[in-house]
N, C-alpha and C positions, 0 to 999 in steps of 0.2 A: 522794142514792144514787141511781144506776142503774137502771133494769130487773133486770139480770143480777146486781148486786150483790145485792139483794132478793131474787130468787129462791136465791143461792145460802144468803145468811141463812136463809131459810125452811128450806133442806136442813139446815143445821146445825142450826136451833132443833129442829126435827121431830126428829131423830137423838137430840140431847141430850135433848129433854123426853121421849122414849120411853124412857130408859133410867133416869132420875132417878125416888125417891119422893115429891121435892119439886117438879114443872115448875113449880109459879108462883114459886119462887124465882130461876128461871134468868135471866140478863141478858145479854144480846149487845151489845158494843159496837163496831162496825164504824168502822173506820181506814181511810180511803180515801188511799193513796198515789201515785195513780197507777198503772202498774204491777202495785201490789200493795195486796190487798185484808185488812186481817188483823181478825180477829174475837176478839175479848178475851171468854173466857167466864166470867162470876162465877156461883157456885152454892154452895147448901148444903154445909157443910163435909162432912156424911154423904154426900153423892151424889158427891163428889171420886173415890173410889175405883170407881165404879163408871162414871165416864165414862170413866177410865182404864186399868182395866182391868188384869189380870194380864199384870205385865211390859209394859204400854204397849199390849198389841194394841186397844184397842178405839179409842183416842185418835187411832192411827196410822190406825187403817181408816179414820175421820169425818175425819182429814186427806185421804186419799187421796181419799176420795169431794168432800170441798169442791175440791181442787185439779183432779180432773176437771172439773166443775161450773166451776171459773173458767177453767179453759184452754182451753174451747170459746168463752171470750171476749177470747180472747188474756191474761188476767189471770193473775197469780200470787196463791195465796192463803194465808193461815198462819190455822191455827187455835191458841190460848193458853187455858190455864186460868190464870186469876188469883187464883181463891178461891173 
């Protein structure tokens, strides 16, 4: 994983871990697809609602920040909650 991908993953990890009650259960898998960098986030089922937020506002904000961080490196970034 490149330096910029690690920085973006660190940002996503920090944002999500600061929201949840069980930060030790957060697992982030980075999938590098060339121009696209995808982060699959696994977390405790009780914390999913905290990360998604009312009407999806929080996850949308996390995705916006991750995309902005990736775009400075010319990459498209996706963040998905997988469980």
